[in-house]
C-alpha positions, 0 to 999 in steps of 0.5 A: 022707943024710937022717936023721930021728930019732924023738921017743925019739932026740931024748930020748936025745940030750939026755938025754946031752947029746951036743953038737948042733954036734960031732954034726952035724959028724960026720954031714956027715963021712960025707954025712949029716944030719938031717932033722927033720920036723913030726911031731918038732915036734908031739911035742915040743910034746905035752909041754906039754899036761900040767899037770905042771910036770916035764913042762913043764920037760921040753918046755922042756929039749927045745925048748932042745936041739932048737933048736941042732940047727936053728941048725946044718947041718940039712935039714928035711923035710916029710912026703908028704901035706903035699907033696901038700897044696900041689900039689892046692892045699888 
C-alpha cells in the first residue's frame, strides 16, 4: 500500500524529528510505503517564496528532512493528470 502524506504531516514528522529510516522500515514491515508526489515537492518549495528569513530557514530544514525519506525506500507517484498528459503526448 502506498501512503501519500499531506504537507501538514511532513511538517509534523520534521518537527517531531521522526527518524526516516526507522519510520520507513516500520511501514515496510506492514507492506506500506511512503509515496511522495510532485505536489508535495511544490508545497514544500513554496516556503521559499517568503522574504522572511525564518521561512527560508524552515524551507531548508524541510527539504533536508524530506531528502532523507527520498533516499530510503519510498515510492514516487504521479498525479493522474500528469499521466494523462503523457498518454496524450503533451
